[in-house]
ZANU-973735 format. One line per 3 residues: number of its first residue (from 1); their letters; for each residue x, y, z of C-alpha. Coordinates in nm, 2 decimals. Example, Ala and Ser with C-alpha at 12.3 -4.5 7.8 and 13.67 -1.06 7.14 Angstrom:
<sites>
1> as> 1.23 -0.45 0.78; 1.37 -0.11 0.71 $
</sites>
This chain:
<sites>
1> msl> 0.00 0.00 0.00; 0.14 0.34 -0.09; 0.15 0.63 0.15 $
4> lqa> -0.12 0.81 -0.06; -0.35 0.51 -0.03; -0.29 0.49 0.34 $
7> img> -0.37 0.86 0.38; -0.68 0.83 0.17; -0.79 0.53 0.37 $
10> vkq> -0.77 0.72 0.70; -0.95 1.02 0.54; -1.23 0.80 0.42 $
13> afi> -1.25 0.62 0.76; -1.31 0.95 0.94; -1.67 1.01 1.01 $
16> eqr> -1.79 1.35 1.13; -1.97 1.30 1.47; -2.09 1.66 1.53 $
19> rsl> -2.46 1.72 1.50; -2.41 2.07 1.36; -2.15 2.25 1.17 $
22> red> -1.89 2.47 1.34; -1.85 2.84 1.25; -1.51 3.01 1.30 $
25> vrf> -1.57 3.32 1.51; -1.25 3.41 1.72; -1.39 3.66 1.97 $
28> paw> -1.29 3.74 2.33; -1.50 3.59 2.62; -1.45 3.48 2.98 $
31> vdv> -1.49 3.17 3.19; -1.67 3.20 3.52; -1.62 2.89 3.73 $
34> gdg> -1.87 3.00 3.99; -1.64 2.99 4.29; -1.64 3.37 4.34 $
37> sap> -1.30 3.42 4.17; -1.26 3.67 3.88; -1.37 3.54 3.54 $
40> rsc> -1.07 3.42 3.33; -1.03 3.55 2.98; -1.04 3.32 2.69 $
43> tvl> -1.10 3.33 2.31; -1.40 3.15 2.15; -1.25 2.99 1.84 $
46> dvs> -1.56 2.84 1.69; -1.92 2.77 1.78; -2.20 2.54 1.67 $
49> ddg> -2.56 2.49 1.77; -2.45 2.25 2.05; -2.12 2.39 2.18 $
52> ari> -1.80 2.58 2.13; -1.42 2.55 2.12; -1.22 2.80 2.33 $
55> mia> -0.86 2.88 2.38; -0.77 2.94 2.74; -0.44 2.94 2.93 $
58> asv> -0.32 2.59 3.03; -0.28 2.70 3.39; -0.66 2.77 3.42 $
61> rlp> -0.83 2.48 3.58; -1.18 2.41 3.43; -1.44 2.23 3.64 $
64> kef> -1.69 1.99 3.48; -1.95 2.27 3.45; -1.91 2.65 3.43 $
67> ylv> -2.04 2.96 3.25; -1.90 3.09 2.93; -1.95 3.47 2.95 $
70> lsk> -1.99 3.61 2.61; -2.01 3.99 2.68; -1.94 4.24 2.94 $
73> ngt> -2.31 4.30 2.99; -2.34 3.95 3.14; -2.46 3.74 2.85 $
76> rrr> -2.36 3.39 2.94; -2.42 3.02 2.87; -2.39 2.73 3.11 $
79> crl> -2.15 2.47 2.96; -2.00 2.13 3.03; -1.64 2.05 2.96 $
82> vwr> -1.62 1.78 2.69; -1.25 1.77 2.62; -0.93 1.96 2.71 $
85> sde> -0.59 1.99 2.55; -0.30 2.23 2.65; -0.47 2.56 2.56 $
88> eag> -0.80 2.45 2.40; -1.12 2.31 2.54; -1.44 2.18 2.38 $
91> lfy> -1.77 2.28 2.55; -2.12 2.15 2.53; -2.41 2.40 2.60 $
94> lap> -2.63 2.29 2.89; -2.87 2.58 2.87; -2.98 2.87 2.65 $
97> leh> -2.83 3.21 2.67; -2.90 3.41 2.99; -2.83 3.76 3.11 $
100> rgn> -2.69 3.81 3.46; -2.58 4.17 3.48; -2.24 4.34 3.40 $
103> lv> -1.92 4.15 3.41; -1.72 4.46 3.51 $
</sites>
C-alpha cells in the first residue's frame, strides 16, 4: 500500500460526529467557574448549535461545568467541559443564553 493510499484510507474512515457545523468566530470571552473568583479571559475559536471550542491558558483549571461569559453585559451560557488539551477546550451547551448583569 502506498503512502497516498494509506492517507486516503484514513481520510475515508473519518466520520464527522458533530450534530451541527462549526463556524469560526474568534472573539474574546470569559470563563466563570462559579467559585467567586474573577472570570478568566479566553477566546472563542468556533461555535456550533451544540457547543464551542475555546482557547484558554493551560494554567486555568476548568471544572466539569461552568459559565462561558460572552459579553461584558453578562450574556452567558452554562457549559459542560467535553475535552481539554493544553490551551484549548471543547464545550457542550447545557442551557440557552441568559443575562446576569455586567461582568465589570
